[in-house]
BALOBA-1460 file (C-alpha; in Angstrom, 3 decimals):
// residues 166
<rec num="1" residu="m" x="0.012" y="0.094" z="0.272"/>
<rec num="2" residu="i" x="2.644" y="2.426" z="1.193"/>
<rec num="3" residu="s" x="4.852" y="1.269" z="-2.175"/>
<rec num="4" residu="e" x="1.926" y="1.855" z="-4.378"/>
<rec num="5" residu="t" x="1.162" y="5.395" z="-3.137"/>
<rec num="6" residu="m" x="5.203" y="6.352" z="-3.260"/>
<rec num="7" residu="t" x="5.324" y="4.725" z="-7.153"/>
<rec num="8" residu="s" x="2.280" y="6.706" z="-8.095"/>
<rec num="9" residu="q" x="3.585" y="10.226" z="-6.606"/>
<rec num="10" residu="a" x="7.233" y="9.829" z="-7.973"/>
<rec num="11" residu="v" x="5.715" y="9.421" z="-11.504"/>
<rec num="12" residu="k" x="3.300" y="12.196" z="-10.905"/>
<rec num="13" residu="e" x="6.127" y="14.623" z="-9.830"/>
<rec num="14" residu="r" x="8.418" y="13.451" z="-12.826"/>
<rec num="15" residu="n" x="5.215" y="13.843" z="-15.515"/>
<rec num="16" residu="p" x="2.628" y="16.443" z="-14.640"/>
<rec num="17" residu="h" x="0.514" y="15.582" z="-17.366"/>
<rec num="18" residu="q" x="0.320" y="11.612" z="-16.482"/>
<rec num="19" residu="g" x="-2.717" y="11.757" z="-14.571"/>
<rec num="20" residu="n" x="-4.507" y="14.230" z="-17.071"/>
<rec num="21" residu="l" x="-3.859" y="13.105" z="-20.672"/>
<rec num="22" residu="n" x="-6.743" y="15.020" z="-22.096"/>
<rec num="23" residu="t" x="-4.724" y="18.233" z="-21.253"/>
<rec num="24" residu="a" x="-2.937" y="19.806" z="-23.701"/>
<rec num="25" residu="p" x="0.354" y="22.107" z="-23.506"/>
<rec num="26" residu="a" x="-0.327" y="25.741" z="-24.087"/>
<rec num="27" residu="v" x="-0.977" y="26.949" z="-27.404"/>
<rec num="28" residu="n" x="0.023" y="30.030" z="-28.706"/>
<rec num="29" residu="g" x="-1.836" y="32.093" z="-31.269"/>
<rec num="30" residu="s" x="-0.478" y="30.628" z="-34.224"/>
<rec num="31" residu="g" x="-1.849" y="26.693" z="-33.283"/>
<rec num="32" residu="k" x="1.546" y="25.429" z="-32.496"/>
<rec num="33" residu="c" x="2.308" y="23.929" z="-28.958"/>
<rec num="34" residu="d" x="4.889" y="25.392" z="-27.063"/>
<rec num="35" residu="v" x="6.585" y="21.943" z="-26.120"/>
<rec num="36" residu="p" x="9.970" y="21.321" z="-27.037"/>
<rec num="37" residu="p" x="10.132" y="18.169" z="-29.178"/>
<rec num="38" residu="s" x="12.689" y="16.615" z="-26.380"/>
<rec num="39" residu="l" x="9.705" y="17.049" z="-23.746"/>
<rec num="40" residu="a" x="7.240" y="15.522" z="-25.918"/>
<rec num="41" residu="a" x="9.866" y="12.380" z="-26.734"/>
<rec num="42" residu="l" x="10.311" y="12.188" z="-23.068"/>
<rec num="43" residu="t" x="6.688" y="12.186" z="-22.467"/>
<rec num="44" residu="a" x="5.979" y="9.480" z="-24.887"/>
<rec num="45" residu="v" x="9.015" y="7.244" z="-23.438"/>
<rec num="46" residu="i" x="7.639" y="7.864" z="-20.128"/>
<rec num="47" residu="c" x="3.736" y="6.619" z="-21.214"/>
<rec num="48" residu="e" x="5.430" y="3.622" z="-22.967"/>
<rec num="49" residu="h" x="7.255" y="2.451" z="-19.964"/>
<rec num="50" residu="q" x="4.539" y="3.446" z="-17.515"/>
<rec num="51" residu="n" x="2.316" y="0.790" z="-19.474"/>
<rec num="52" residu="k" x="5.042" y="-1.907" z="-19.303"/>
<rec num="53" residu="l" x="5.467" y="-0.971" z="-15.528"/>
<rec num="54" residu="k" x="1.827" y="-1.752" z="-14.877"/>
<rec num="55" residu="p" x="1.979" y="-5.667" z="-14.838"/>
<rec num="56" residu="i" x="5.169" y="-5.114" z="-12.630"/>
<rec num="57" residu="e" x="3.279" y="-3.024" z="-10.281"/>
<rec num="58" residu="a" x="0.602" y="-5.293" z="-10.113"/>
<rec num="59" residu="k" x="3.099" y="-8.340" z="-9.591"/>
<rec num="60" residu="l" x="4.705" y="-6.530" z="-6.727"/>
<rec num="61" residu="k" x="1.491" y="-5.704" z="-4.960"/>
<rec num="62" residu="e" x="0.742" y="-9.542" z="-5.180"/>
<rec num="63" residu="l" x="4.106" y="-10.274" z="-3.956"/>
<rec num="64" residu="l" x="3.687" y="-7.856" z="-1.138"/>
<rec num="65" residu="q" x="0.701" y="-9.340" z="-0.233"/>
<rec num="66" residu="h" x="2.158" y="-12.830" z="-0.043"/>
<rec num="67" residu="q" x="5.152" y="-11.497" z="1.812"/>
<rec num="68" residu="q" x="2.651" y="-9.951" z="4.550"/>
<rec num="69" residu="v" x="0.804" y="-13.276" z="4.815"/>
<rec num="70" residu="l" x="4.266" y="-15.194" z="5.311"/>
<rec num="71" residu="a" x="5.345" y="-12.575" z="7.910"/>
<rec num="72" residu="e" x="2.218" y="-12.998" z="9.784"/>
<rec num="73" residu="g" x="2.382" y="-16.759" z="9.497"/>
<rec num="74" residu="l" x="5.891" y="-16.959" z="11.004"/>
<rec num="75" residu="h" x="4.935" y="-14.274" z="13.795"/>
<rec num="76" residu="g" x="2.242" y="-16.859" z="14.560"/>
<rec num="77" residu="e" x="4.480" y="-19.868" z="14.541"/>
<rec num="78" residu="n" x="7.194" y="-17.952" z="16.570"/>
<rec num="79" residu="d" x="4.315" y="-17.179" z="19.266"/>
<rec num="80" residu="r" x="3.336" y="-20.890" z="19.312"/>
<rec num="81" residu="f" x="6.940" y="-21.965" z="19.876"/>
<rec num="82" residu="k" x="7.272" y="-19.325" z="23.030"/>
<rec num="83" residu="e" x="4.038" y="-20.531" z="24.040"/>
<rec num="84" residu="v" x="5.555" y="-24.204" z="24.073"/>
<rec num="85" residu="e" x="8.500" y="-23.415" z="25.682"/>
<rec num="86" residu="a" x="6.511" y="-21.279" z="28.758"/>
<rec num="87" residu="t" x="4.190" y="-24.409" z="28.694"/>
<rec num="88" residu="f" x="7.057" y="-27.157" z="28.972"/>
<rec num="89" residu="n" x="10.392" y="-26.430" z="30.676"/>
<rec num="90" residu="l" x="12.201" y="-28.155" z="28.042"/>
<rec num="91" residu="p" x="15.767" y="-27.976" z="29.496"/>
<rec num="92" residu="a" x="14.337" y="-29.877" z="32.330"/>
<rec num="93" residu="l" x="12.505" y="-32.255" z="30.026"/>
<rec num="94" residu="f" x="15.595" y="-32.749" z="28.089"/>
<rec num="95" residu="a" x="17.594" y="-33.465" z="31.177"/>
<rec num="96" residu="e" x="14.990" y="-35.852" z="32.383"/>
<rec num="97" residu="v" x="14.966" y="-37.830" z="28.972"/>
<rec num="98" residu="s" x="18.833" y="-38.006" z="29.409"/>
<rec num="99" residu="i" x="18.639" y="-39.686" z="32.975"/>
<rec num="100" residu="y" x="15.994" y="-41.979" z="31.625"/>
<rec num="101" residu="s" x="18.189" y="-43.202" z="28.634"/>
<rec num="102" residu="q" x="20.850" y="-43.794" z="31.020"/>
<rec num="103" residu="k" x="18.772" y="-46.006" z="33.151"/>
<rec num="104" residu="l" x="17.414" y="-47.997" z="29.806"/>
<rec num="105" residu="i" x="20.713" y="-48.412" z="28.936"/>
<rec num="106" residu="r" x="21.551" y="-50.061" z="32.526"/>
<rec num="107" residu="l" x="18.508" y="-52.154" z="32.138"/>
<rec num="108" residu="k" x="19.443" y="-53.389" z="28.971"/>
<rec num="109" residu="a" x="22.793" y="-54.374" z="30.027"/>
<rec num="110" residu="e" x="21.157" y="-56.303" z="33.048"/>
<rec num="111" residu="m" x="18.732" y="-57.950" z="30.742"/>
<rec num="112" residu="n" x="21.336" y="-59.108" z="28.750"/>
<rec num="113" residu="s" x="23.500" y="-60.274" z="31.462"/>
<rec num="114" residu="i" x="20.601" y="-62.055" z="32.920"/>
<rec num="115" residu="s" x="19.769" y="-63.535" z="29.539"/>
<rec num="116" residu="e" x="23.145" y="-64.993" z="29.417"/>
<rec num="117" residu="r" x="23.020" y="-66.491" z="33.140"/>
<rec num="118" residu="t" x="19.688" y="-68.092" z="32.131"/>
<rec num="119" residu="t" x="21.150" y="-69.649" z="29.172"/>
<rec num="120" residu="r" x="24.014" y="-71.061" z="30.879"/>
<rec num="121" residu="i" x="21.906" y="-72.385" z="33.567"/>
<rec num="122" residu="k" x="19.722" y="-74.256" z="30.991"/>
<rec num="123" residu="r" x="22.493" y="-75.612" z="29.569"/>
<rec num="124" residu="r" x="23.693" y="-76.765" z="32.808"/>
<rec num="125" residu="a" x="20.198" y="-78.413" z="33.639"/>
<rec num="126" residu="i" x="20.069" y="-80.182" z="30.465"/>
<rec num="127" residu="r" x="23.497" y="-81.366" z="31.162"/>
<rec num="128" residu="l" x="22.584" y="-82.866" z="34.610"/>
<rec num="129" residu="q" x="19.269" y="-84.458" z="33.340"/>
<rec num="130" residu="q" x="21.462" y="-86.320" z="30.848"/>
<rec num="131" residu="q" x="23.640" y="-87.288" z="33.739"/>
<rec num="132" residu="q" x="20.960" y="-88.112" z="35.814"/>
<rec num="133" residu="q" x="19.278" y="-90.202" z="32.944"/>
<rec num="134" residu="q" x="22.671" y="-92.068" z="32.055"/>
<rec num="135" residu="k" x="22.807" y="-92.792" z="35.686"/>
<rec num="136" residu="a" x="19.641" y="-94.150" z="36.182"/>
<rec num="137" residu="l" x="20.081" y="-96.421" z="32.820"/>
<rec num="138" residu="n" x="23.402" y="-97.559" z="34.323"/>
<rec num="139" residu="q" x="21.616" y="-98.456" z="37.687"/>
<rec num="140" residu="e" x="18.806" y="-100.376" z="35.829"/>
<rec num="141" residu="q" x="21.527" y="-102.261" z="33.820"/>
<rec num="142" residu="a" x="23.591" y="-102.879" z="37.064"/>
<rec num="143" residu="r" x="20.178" y="-104.244" z="38.547"/>
<rec num="144" residu="a" x="19.566" y="-106.332" z="35.626"/>
<rec num="145" residu="e" x="22.828" y="-107.862" z="35.371"/>
<rec num="146" residu="q" x="22.509" y="-108.493" z="39.518"/>
<rec num="147" residu="a" x="19.246" y="-110.249" z="38.745"/>
<rec num="148" residu="e" x="20.844" y="-112.277" z="36.122"/>
<rec num="149" residu="r" x="23.718" y="-113.089" z="38.282"/>
<rec num="150" residu="e" x="21.388" y="-114.085" z="41.234"/>
<rec num="151" residu="k" x="19.462" y="-116.196" z="38.726"/>
<rec num="152" residu="h" x="22.768" y="-118.120" z="37.895"/>
<rec num="153" residu="l" x="23.432" y="-118.607" z="41.611"/>
<rec num="154" residu="i" x="20.135" y="-120.225" z="42.636"/>
<rec num="155" residu="a" x="20.698" y="-124.083" z="43.154"/>
<rec num="156" residu="k" x="19.226" y="-126.277" z="40.491"/>
<rec num="157" residu="p" x="17.872" y="-129.644" z="41.250"/>
<rec num="158" residu="a" x="19.688" y="-132.246" z="39.580"/>
<rec num="159" residu="w" x="16.769" y="-133.546" z="37.747"/>
<rec num="160" residu="a" x="16.442" y="-130.418" z="36.077"/>
<rec num="161" residu="s" x="20.000" y="-130.222" z="34.443"/>
<rec num="162" residu="p" x="20.590" y="-132.490" z="31.801"/>
<rec num="163" residu="p" x="22.884" y="-135.367" z="32.236"/>
<rec num="164" residu="d" x="26.479" y="-134.935" z="31.034"/>
<rec num="165" residu="g" x="26.797" y="-137.734" z="28.763"/>
<rec num="166" residu="q" x="23.728" y="-137.403" z="26.966"/>
């Protein structure tokens, strides 16, 4: 808005006939204009460039409007960040996050240690179970052999055994 006013004022100062194209320069008694040819050429050049500058002026106005919208949006975002900073004490939250992160690292290390110990205990339990099964199998075999030996040691009647000669 300000730049638009300043631009139109600057053009009017340079070309006093810009706003009023129907006004003619002063004419002397012979019907000829008192306008020097250089001023007429300069006026023609200014009018020609003025027509070319109108689309540029419109684009500048549009750009200024977009810039204003962006500035307002940026101001709103800054206000939001200030509100968030006031609402949440961010340095304290980051310190708390750091503390909990360290606790988490310690818990993970402890869980890994427990997992390793559990794995070792499971392997030992399997090995002990296999040893117990082997021991039970050996004892069962020993009982079977003992029962077989006792069976051979039991006295047999003579009539139950076959004669040696036959």
